[in-house]
N, C-alpha and C positions, 0 to 999 in steps of 0.2 A: 658346041657352045653356044650353042640358044639358047638353052638352061642357065647358063650364070644370070648372080644379080651382080646388079652394080650398087657398087655400097658407097653414102657421100650423099651431100644432101648437089640439086640444082641450086646456081644464082637466083633465081624466081626465091626459090625457098628461105636461099641463103636473107632478099632481101621485107620477104612477109615477116623475119622475126626479127628480125633489125627490126620493123615499122610497126609491129607491134610491143614489141623494146623500151623503140622510143614514144607512142602514144603512151606506155603505162606508167610513164617515166617522169613526164612530163606533169602526168596527176601526182604522184609520189613525191615532188621534190616538192616542191613548193611548205606541200602539208611540215616535210619536214624542217624544213627551217624555220618555220610556225611555231610550230614545236616548238624548238632550239630556242626562238624566241620571245614561246610563254614563258615555259621551262625557268629563259633569265631572270624576265620580271619575279615570279615568282621569286625565284633565288633576291630578288635585289628588295621584298615585299617584307619580307623573314631576317638581312641582317638588319635590317632600316627597323625595326621592331624588336630585335635585342639590340641593337645597341642604347637605341631606349628607352630600355627601356632598366638599359646597366646607367647609362644620367641620371636620371629619373632616379634608380637608387639606393648610388652613392650620393645621392643632390638630400637627400632623408639620413642616409649619416652621417654626413660632417655637416650641414648642411652649406653647401659653396660649394658653388659646378664644375667637374674637373677640369682645370688647366688643357689638359689636353686627350685624343686621345686614349694617345698615348698612356695614359692617368689609367685609361679605366683594365687597360691587361699587365698594368705594374703594376695597383691595388686587389688584383682579382677579383675588377668583379666583369672581365671579359677574360679567355686564352691569350687571343691573343684579336687585334686591330680586322675585325674580313675585310674581307678588298667589294671592290663594285663590282659585281657579276658585269659589270656593261660592258664597264672601264675596265673592266679584267686590272689593277689596282687599288692596290690600300691607299692610296694617295693621293685622289680624289676625289676625299669626300670634300662640299663642302660646307663646311659648316656656321651656326647662325646661335653666337652670342646670347645673352642674356637677354628680359626686353629693361628687361628695369636702365640698361646702359655698360653691367659688372661685365668678369670676365668673363674668360672661360667655352665651356663647351656649355651649348642649353637643347639644340636639335643640329641638326644635320639629316643633311640633302647633299642625295644626286650626282657630282660633277659629270654624270656623260650629257653629253647632249642628243638633239633629238626630244624622240615623245615616243612612249612608247601606244599600244596595241590597241589603245580607248584615247587615247592622243591625246593625255592629259604628256608632257612634258617630266621626261624626268628629274630636273632639278626642283616642280615640286613638290614631287612626294613624298 
């Protein structure tokens, strides 16, 4: 029975394969999470731009600032109040009142703690 081939892998072969896979994962996983964070930040920027545009259109149409973000959705300037992709909630937006001391929504910022990949705090976006 000298001519029969043994099937399977030796322990050394398995350890080498696992070492290669672990090395590849240490390179790929951080890049993956960085891409996820970068895409969340892109969505945040887009949501801020969309809501700010809706606020400006509401003000141009009514000559008043919207009383709440929900009012923009009720009056169909937005389909719905968007979620903050960093906090994953729609109720964490920080509302900025008008600079003249009036009431309503003049601007908004993210309510997320921390800073973006560029070092700027989310609350300043």
